[in-house]
N, C-alpha and C positions, 0 to 999 in steps of 0.2 A: 122445745119452747112452746108456750101456750100462745094461742092466737091473740089473746088480750095483751100479752107482753110485746108481741110483734107489732101490734097496732100502736101501742104507746111509743115504742122505739121509732116506728115509721113517722109518727106525728112529731116526735122530738127532733128528728132529722129534717123532715120536710118543711116545717114551719120556719125555722131560722134560715134555711136555704132559700125559700121562696121570698122571705122578707128582704134578705140581702140582694137577691136577684132583682126584685121589683124596685129597690131603692137605687140601683145603679142606672145612670143615664144611658140612653141608647147610643150605640157606637155609630159614629158618623164617618163618612168617607172624607179623607183629607188629602190635600195635595201640597206639594212643595211650592212655596211662594218665594220668588226672588226678592232681593233687597230693593231693587228698583220698583217692583210692583207694590211692595209694602209701603214704600215712601210715597208713591203716587196715590195709593188708597188713603193714606194718612193725610196727605195734602188736600185731596178731594173732600174728605170729611171735614177738615178744618175750614176749607173754603166755604163749604156748605153751611157750617155753623156760623161763620162770620157773616155770610150773606143773610142768613135768617135773623141774626141779631140786628143788622142794619135795617132790614125790612120791619122788624118789630119796633125799632126806634122810630121809624117813619110813620108807623101806624098809630103811635100814641096820640091822644087827643091834643095835648098841648103843643106837640111838634107840628101836627097838622094845622092847628090854628096859626102858629107862627109862620108856617109856609104860606098859608092863605094870605096873611098880612103882607108877606113879601111878594105876593103875586104868583106863587108857584102852586100848580095843581098837584094834589097828593098822588093822583094816578100817574101823572107824568114823572114825578119824583121816583115812584116805585119802578116805572119803566126804565128810567135812567140808571137806577141801581142794578137792574137786571142786565143792562148793557155794559156795565163795568167789567174790567178784567179781574181776575182773582187777586192780583197784587193791589189794584186800586181799592177793591173791597176791603182787603186786609188793612190798608192804610187808613181808610175811612173808619173802620171799626176801632182801630187804635185811637184815632182822634176822638171818637165818641166816648170811648172808655176814659179818656183823660179829662172830659168835661166835668165841671163841678156838679154835684148832685142837686144843689140848690143853695140859695143864699149867696153870700160873698165870702171870700177867704179872709177879709178884714174882720168880719163878724166872728168867724171861727177863731182867729188869733186873739181877739179881745176876750172871748169866753175862756180860752185856754189860759190867758194871763190872769183873769179873775180867779179861776179855780186854783191856779198855782199859788197866787198870793193868799187865797183863803186857807189853803192847806198849810202854807208856811206860817200863817198867823196862828192857826190852831196848834201847830207843833211848837210854837214859841220862838221861831227863828226871826220873825218880823212882827211889827205891830202897825199894820196898815189900816185895818178895819176895827172900829171901836166896838162892834157888836160881837166880836169873838172873844173867847176865853182861852188863854194859853194852857197847854197841858203841863207846862213846867211849873 
C-alpha cells in the first residue's frame, strides 16, 4: 500500500474516533447512596428552596413597606425566618403561595362573569349586551 493511502485511512479512522471520544463526558467516581441519605438530601434541598423563597418575599419592596407600617424591622423579620425550623418555613411558604397576587377575588369573579356572558352573547345563547351581534 502506498503511504498516501495509509495516511488517508489513518485520518479516516482517527478523526471520527477522536470526535466521539471528545464528545463523551468525563467519567466520574460514583458511590452508592442509601434511600435515607437521598431523602435527607432531597428534604434539605427543598427546605433550602423554601427558605430562599420566603427570604425573597420578605425582601420585596412592598412587603418591606408593609412590615415597616406594622412596626416590624425588615432585618429582624429576616432573622426570625432564619431561626424557624424547616417545617415552619415550609408552612409559611405554603401560606405565601396561597396569597392572592393582587386585587380582590370579587373583581376576578366579576371579570369572569362578564367574559362568560359576552361569549354566550356572541355565540347566540343569550342576549344580555346590546352591543354584540349573534353568530346565529
